[in-house]
Every structure is written in structure tokens, then in C-alpha cells.
N, C-alpha and C positions, 0 to 999 in steps of 0.2 A: 504494500499499500504506500502511496507517495505522501510525503510529509506536507503538512500545511504551508511551510516556509517554501518548498519547492513548487508547490502548486501556485503560490502567490506570485513568486519570481517568474514562473513560466507564464502565467496569465499576463502579467505585465508586458512581457516581451511579445506575446502573441497579439496583444491588443495594440502594440506600438507605443512604448513607454514614451510619453511626450509631456511637455509643460501644458498643453492644451487639454489633457485628459480631465474630464470632470468640470471643464469650463465652457462657458457659452461664447460664441463669437459675437463681437460687439462691432456694429457698423460705424465706420469712421465719422459719418455725419453726426453721429450722437455725441461725439466728443471734440467736434471741431471748435476751436477757440480755447480749449481748456489746457492749462499748463499740467503737464503729466509727468510723473517719475517712472523711469523705466526700472522695473523690478526684475524681469527676467526675459530672455530672448532665447530663440532657437532657430538656428539656420535651416533651410529646407531648399529643395529644388523642384520647380515646377515640371510639368509634363513636357515643356518646351526645353528645358534643361537650365533656365534662368534661376538664379538664387533669389530667394525672399526670406523673410523672417516671420515667425509667430512671436508676438510681443505681448508681454503682461505688464500692466501698470500698477504702482502701489494704490492709486485712487480707485481702481477697479480690480481688485484681486480675484474675483469670481469669473472675469472675462478675459478675452485675448482679442487682438487684431492681427490681420496678415498685413505686412507692410507693402505700401505701394513703391513706386519707383524712387521718389525723393527720400523716403524713410530707409529704404533698402540701401540706397547709395550711402547716407549718413553711417548706418550700422555696419555696412562693409568696409567703408574707409576706417572706422574705429577698430574693426577687427584687424585689418591689414596692417594698422599701425600698431597693434598689440595693446590697444586701450581697452579697458573694461568700461562700457558705457552705462553699466547697471548704476543706479543712483543718480544719473544725469536727468535733467528736466528738458522737455521738449514741448512745443506747442503745435498742434496739427491746425494748420491754416484752411481758409476757405479754398475750394477748388478753384483752379484757373485753367484758361484754355491757351493751349500754346498757339503758335503762329500757323502750324499746320492743322488745327482744329482738334487736337487731341486733349483730353481733360487730364489733370494731374493734381495731386494734393501736396502743396508745399509743406515743409516742416521747419520750425526754428528750433535751433539749440539754445536754450535759455541760460 
């Protein structure tokens, strides 16, 4: 018979142990304009092979967001520089339209 520790560990791996487990996805429009403190983040790759992050904020501990282009670039730059961005404050700004007509969500590092 399998031990409960083994079952628990195996179940976590089978379910994809992730910072998003047990949390609800938050729409970025709901937190636009807020100053938020990065609590945790997890790098991921999309089906297209592009990197993005799952991010949890101190102010919304039961929720997570998936990073858009601007936030992904900020987090990837910090990672590439060997900086731990946890504990840093950001502000998710209003969506803007590029010259080519695509929408993006700017982010400010506070």
C-alpha cells in the first residue's frame, strides 16, 4: 500500500505543481491602476514557444494573472539580470493601442 506522503507528492506532480494551483485567474482590467506588490512568479512557455509568467500579488493572494507583453518583458529583463523582483511594486496601466493597431497593457515599476 502506498504511503500518504507518496500519494500527496505524486498527486502534486500529476496535477502540475504550480503557484496557480488553488487560485483563481484575475482579469487585468480588474486591477488596472492599482499599485501591486509582486509576491511570486512562475515562468511558462505558450504553445507558440513564447515565454510568459503567472504572477501573484500580495494584495490579491488568492488570485493570479498571466503576464502580457510589457510585464513579461519587465520580468524577463529582471530574470536575465539575476534580479529577484519579488517584493517590488508595479502599476498596471490602462490599455493603449500601438501604431499598428494592436492593444497592449503598459506596466510601471514603482
